[in-house]
N, C-alpha and C positions, 0 to 999 in steps of 0.2 A: 632510821635507815631510809635512804633514798631509793625510790623505785624508778628505773628508767622505763620509758614507754614511748610508743608511737601512736599518734592520733590519725585515724583513717576513716574513710566512708565509702560506701558503695551505693550510688543513687540516693544519697542523703541519709541512709541508714548508717549511723556512726559508731565507732568502736575505739576502745583503748586496747592496743596490742602489747602484750608482755611476753618476753622470752624467758621461760622459767629459770634457766640456768643463771640469769642475772638478778634474780629477785629472791626475797626472803619467803619462807613458807607461808607467811601471813597473807600472801596475795590471794589464796583460795578461800579466805573467810568471807561469808556474806556481808559482814559489817564493812570490811575494807572495800569490797566490790561496790556496794551501794554508795559508799562515801566517795570513791573516785569517780563514779558515774554521775554524781549530783551536779546539776547544771549550774548552780550558783556558788556552791562551796567546794566543789571538786573540780576535776578537769571537764566533766560533762560528756556523757555518751549514752547510747542506748544499751550498750553491753560491753563486757570485757572478753577478750580472746586471749587465752593462755596457751602459748605454743611451746612444745617440748620435743626433744629427740626421742625416737622410738625405732627399734630394730626393724629392718626391712622396708621402711617407709622414709620419706623425706622429712615428715614431721607428724605430730599429733596436735589436734586442735580441740581444746575444751572451751565451750561457750557458756558464759554466764550472763543472764539478764541483769538489767540495772537494779533489780531488787535483790540480787545476790543468788537467785535460783539458777541451778544448772539446767541446761537444755541440750537435747540431742544434737541439733544441727542448725547452722545458720549459713545460708548460701551466699548472701552478700558478704558476710564476715569471712567466708572461705576464700572468696576472690581477693579480699584485702590481705588475708594471711599469705596467700600465694605470692602476691606482689611484694610483700614484706620479705619473704624468704628469698625471692629472686634478687631483690635490691641489696640484701645483706650478703649475697654470695653463698647462701646456705643451701640453695637448690637451683636446678636449671629451669629452663622455660617449660618443660614438661615434668610434672611431679606427681607423686602418689602420696596421699596422706590419709589419716584416720580421724574420724569424729565419732560422736556417740551413736550414730546410726550406721557405722561401718566404714569401709574404705571408699575412697574417691580418687578420681584422676582430675587433673586440671592442666590447661594449656594457656600459657601467658603469651598470646600473640603480640599484644602491646597493652598499655595501661587501660585503653578504652575497650579492648576486646579480650577479656579473660573468660575462657570457656571451661565450665565446670560440669563434670559428670555427676548427675544426681542419682540417688537411690530411686529405683522404679516406683512411682506412686501407685497407690491402691486405695480402694474404698474400704475404710475401717467399719463404716456403717452407712446405710442409705436411707433416705426418706425420713430423717429425724425432724420432729417439729419442736422448735424452741423459740420462745418469745415472738410468736406469730410468723416465724419463717420456717418453711419445710424444705430442707435440702440435704446435703451429704457431708459426711465426715471423711476427709481424705488424709491419708498418711503419706507425705512426700519427703520423709526424713524427719519431719516434725508434724504435729497434729494440727489440722486445719478444718474448720467448718466453713464450707464454701457455699455462697448464695448467689444465684443468678438474679440480679436486682436491677432490671432496666430502669434507667432514669434516676438511679440513686444519687443522693448528695450526702456529704458528711453530716449535715444537719438532720437529714431524714433518718439516718441510721445510728446517730450518736447515742440514743437512749437504749437501743436494742443490743448494741455490741457488747457492753459490759455484762449484761444479763446472760447472753449466750456464752460468753467466755467462762462464766462461773456456774453454768447450768449443772444440775445434779447428775445428768447423764455423762458428763465429762469429768466428774470427780475421780481421783483427788488432784490430778495434775492440771485440769482445765484445758482450754483449747484456744487457739488463735482463730480469729474470725475474719473471713475474706468476702467482701462484696464485689461482684464483677458484673460487667455488661459488655456485650459485643458491640464494637464500634464499626467494624466492617468485617469482611470474610476472613481476614488474617490478623485482626487487632482486637485485644481486650483492654478495657480499663479496669484497674483493680485498686481497691482501698482495703488496707489491713489494720485491724485492731489486734495488738500483740499482747499476749499474757506475759507477765514478768516485767513489762515496761508499762502496761496499763494505759495505753494511749494509742491513737491512730498513728501510723508510721508513714514516713516519706517513701519507704520501700520495704518490701519483704520478699526475698528471693524464693524461699520454699513455698510461700503463699502464692506467689505468681505461678509457680509450677503446678501447685494444687488446683488453682483456678483454671489454668490452661488444660489440665487433664480433664477436669469435669466438663468444661465447655467443649473440648474436642470430642469427648465421648457422646455428648448429647446433641451437639450441633454439627457433627461430622466435619470438624475443621482439619485442614491439612497442615503438616509441618512445613516451615516454622510458623510459630505464632508470636507476634509482637505483643508485649505487655506494657502498657503505659501506667506508670505509678506517679504519685505526686513529685517524686524526686528524679524522674527521668524515664528511661525505657530499657527493657530487658527483652531478650529473645529466647524462646523455648523451642528446641528441636527435639523430635521424637520419631522413633520408628513405628511400624504398624501396631505392634503389641505393647508399646510403651515400656520396653525392656532396656532400650538404649535412649537415655534422656540427657540432654545437655542444656545448661543455662549459660547464656553469654551476656556479659555486661561490663561496665567499667569499674575500676577501683582507683581510689585516690589516697596517697599517703600525704597527709597534710603537714605534719611536723613531728620532730623528736624532742623530748624533754625529760625531766624527772620530777618527782614529787616526794616530799618528806612524809613518811607514814605518820609521824607524831602530830602532824597538822591535820590529818584526816580523821583519826579515831583516838 
């Protein structure tokens, strides 16, 4: 059976988008998700987004990492999903949808400025010491260990990131790892190692929000904060108490195609 899909990315974080009504039940199996995400033998992506109809909302989004594991939320994926729904005529420019961390709003101003309401971030734990780094565990819709690491480079943090991701204190689900540094009073640079993909990412939206939350609380930053990631730039807006939080960035729908399931698994 053939599976129709759309390939998309948000600041380099790339996805396979599936509309559930057009697909067989097999699309939710870890084996198929891993196979379709494989860079050399599948379509290639960081994750799969399965969108479906749900009462009282424009859509529901289920997010699966490239290893087939389900995760609560993906902010870059959410922007891509919203643009997909808009372009297919399934929703308007303002929409409400549901993910594993709850309901969200999104505003599609244009393809380069898609504004997503985030779950208010919070500290799940503070002052944890893992792999030589002592910093904070932030829940921004997904779990992140955020580290203020001035002068960091990918080479400097490459050995620590996988150790932190699998640390005993984060079992059984593990944690995403974000290194950040302040570039100026309104700009952060962020690098994310993502569980389920097991690699450094070109971008992570919820990680960018987690880093901005931690930096703003400690360094007294004002809204908005620009976040520079290897794949581009995002903007985080927040009110005084971090109860109204929005992430703005681009989304790109690259192409539509289909793939035969028997060629994957």
